[in-house]
C-alpha positions as a printed Julia matrix, in Angstrom:
173×3 Matrix{Float64}:
 120.81   5.15   -5.5
 119.84   7.89   -7.92
 120.58  11.47   -6.96
 117.41  13.57   -7.1
 117.14  17.23   -8.07
 115.97  17.97   -4.54
 119.04  16.34   -2.96
 121.39  18.04   -5.46
 120.04  21.51   -4.69
 118.08  22.01   -1.5
 120.48  20.66    1.17
 123.23  22.86   -0.32
 121.01  25.92   -0.02
 120.27  25.04    3.61
 123.94  24.51    4.44
 125.23  27.73    2.88
 122.3   29.95    3.9
 122.94  28.84    7.49
 126.61  29.71    7.07
 125.78  33.14    5.6
 123.45  33.74    8.56
 126.34  33.06   10.95
 128.64  35.3     8.88
 126.24  38.16    9.53
 126.38  37.52   13.27
 130.19  37.44   13.21
 130.33  40.63   11.15
 128.04  42.44   13.55
 130.09  41.22   16.54
 133.25  42.42   14.75
 131.75  45.9    14.43
 130.82  45.95   18.12
 134.27  44.73   19.21
 136.36  46.95   16.95
 134.2   50.05   16.59
 133.96  49.48   12.84
 130.98  51.31   11.35
 128.52  48.64   10.1
 127.75  50.87    7.11
 131.38  50.46    6.0
 130.87  46.68    5.8
 127.5   46.95    4.08
 128.96  49.24    1.39
 132.22  47.33    0.97
 132.99  45.81   -2.42
 136.02  43.93   -3.68
 136.29  45.97   -6.87
 134.73  49.18   -8.12
 132.66  47.34  -10.72
 131.21  44.85   -8.2
 128.13  45.33   -6.08
 128.55  45.69   -2.3
 128.29  43.25    0.58
 124.57  43.86    1.17
 123.79  42.96   -2.44
 125.9   39.8    -2.18
 123.91  38.62    0.86
 120.59  39.51   -0.77
 121.62  37.52   -3.84
 122.04  34.39   -1.73
 118.31  34.6    -1.09
 117.57  35.42   -4.74
 119.5   32.41   -6.04
 118.02  29.97   -3.53
 114.33  30.43   -2.78
 114.08  33.06   -5.5
 115.35  30.52   -8.04
 112.82  27.95   -6.85
 110.04  30.56   -7.14
 111.34  31.35  -10.64
 111.08  27.71  -11.68
 107.55  27.59  -10.24
 106.6   30.65  -12.3
 108.52  29.54  -15.4
 110.67  32.67  -15.41
 113.43  34.09  -13.23
 114.55  37.71  -13.41
 117.06  39.39  -11.12
 115.5   41.21   -8.18
 116.56  44.81   -8.67
 114.93  46.1    -5.47
 117.26  47.77   -2.98
 119.01  45.4    -0.61
 118.86  45.72    3.17
 121.42  48.1     4.66
 121.42  46.78    8.23
 122.47  43.5     9.79
 118.89  42.98   11.0
 117.54  43.49    7.48
 120.09  41.13    5.97
 119.41  38.51    8.65
 115.68  38.82    7.96
 116.26  38.17    4.24
 118.44  35.13    4.94
 116.12  33.81    7.66
 113.16  34.08    5.27
 115.06  32.25    2.51
 116.27  29.55    4.89
 112.81  28.91    6.33
 111.27  28.78    2.85
 113.96  26.41    1.54
 113.65  24.13    4.58
 109.9   23.92    3.95
 110.28  22.76    0.33
 108.63  19.48   -0.6
 111.01  17.01   -2.27
 108.25  15.78   -4.59
 107.59  19.3    -5.83
 111.29  19.97   -6.54
 111.8   16.59   -8.22
 108.68  17.32  -10.28
 110.49  20.28  -11.86
 112.7   17.97  -13.95
 112.18  18.64  -17.64
 110.04  21.73  -17.07
 110.73  24.65  -19.39
 111.63  27.98  -17.86
 113.67  31.02  -18.76
 115.96  33.62  -17.31
 115.21  37.16  -18.41
 117.07  40.4   -17.83
 115.88  43.35  -19.83
 115.69  42.28  -23.46
 117.87  39.19  -22.89
 116.2   35.8   -22.52
 117.96  32.5   -21.83
 115.84  29.33  -22.21
 116.43  26.47  -19.75
 114.9   23.32  -18.43
 114.45  23.6   -14.69
 117.26  21.29  -13.59
 119.78  22.98  -15.88
 118.73  26.41  -14.65
 119.1   25.38  -11.02
 122.35  23.41  -11.4
 124.22  25.34  -14.1
 123.05  28.9   -13.55
 121.43  29.62  -10.22
 123.51  27.36   -7.99
 126.84  28.73   -9.32
 125.47  32.26   -8.8
 124.4   31.3    -5.27
 127.93  30.11   -4.42
 129.5   33.13   -6.13
 127.53  35.59   -4.0
 128.06  33.62   -0.77
 131.79  33.47   -1.49
 131.96  37.16   -2.35
 130.15  38.09    0.89
 132.63  35.93    2.84
 135.59  37.44    0.98
 134.45  41.01    1.64
 134.18  40.3     5.35
 137.63  38.66    5.43
 139.1   41.6     3.52
 137.55  44.01    6.04
 139.14  42.17    8.96
 136.31  39.99   10.25
 137.89  36.89   11.81
 136.59  34.08    9.61
 137.91  30.76    8.42
 136.98  28.11    5.89
 134.54  26.45    8.3
 132.63  29.72    8.54
 132.02  29.59    4.8
 131.23  25.9     4.62
 128.74  25.81    7.45
 127.65  22.44    8.76
 128.42  19.54    6.42
 125.92  16.72    6.15
 127.64  13.86    7.95
 126.64  10.23    7.84
 124.32   9.43   10.73
């Protein structure tokens, strides 16, 4: 059986977006249980030169459905709009991305193969074909931001384990 672009990308987005959604619920419960100010979590960053938790969560949406929208348009640029600063706002962003990804048509995604597109940021432009953009650029960014969000929460004391990051694996039926 040949692995399709759809099956190499979309189920992974679904799995990890669902896990990030549950991370938000656990983080909010942690704040309620411990008296931690939610704003402290939303602003938290692992290093001074990194962007905070809220940006990391927002970027999971940007590098999933945002990447697909970029391939559709032929260009992807980072979304520099402010990120949500509340758990409800972050959940809304993830819920939107998850619903949009779950609604993707496999034929459309597989039809992207070989399509030219580019990543732009300011004056910089990086040319790609769609599958290379999704698999070698956007998907690694997606995992980076999901991992960083998880790591920030762990560092701030939210009780999480590896299963919380991985979400629900796709088991044989």
